[in-house]
C-alpha positions, 0 to 999 in steps of 0.5 A: 499500499502506498500512502502519502502523509501530510504535515502542517505548521510546526510538524513540517519543521519536525519532519523536515518535509511537508509530506512523506510517502510510506509503503505498507503491506495491506492496511494499517492503523493510525497508531501503526502509522505514527509508530512507523514514522517515529522509527525514522523521526523519533521527534515526531511522536514526541511532538504528539504526546502531551505527557500522558502515557500512550496518548498520541495525537493529543497535540494534533488533529489527524485527518483521514480523507478530510475527517477528523479520526475522533469521529472515526475510530481514533487511533485505531482508524484503518487507512488504505491505499490512496487514502490521504492522512494530514497531521495538523498541530493544535495550539493551546493558549489562555 
């Protein structure tokens, strides 16, 4: 499976690229996708975790084909060939 993953804002700087092409055997979950990216770029996963154990994407919205994963199956959302995955950083302020 070929998958293009796009990164917005500060995540582009972390990855050093606007998008990344990845290959998988079959489909994969968003959790597996994050882990695969983190193998090459460990700082990517650190930028998604808010300090609680195993809570990825707390500091980013993840869109699959334009839908935020919280309205799908969260980190267990499956992606398949030609799906578009976009990571959008969330800014917190007060």
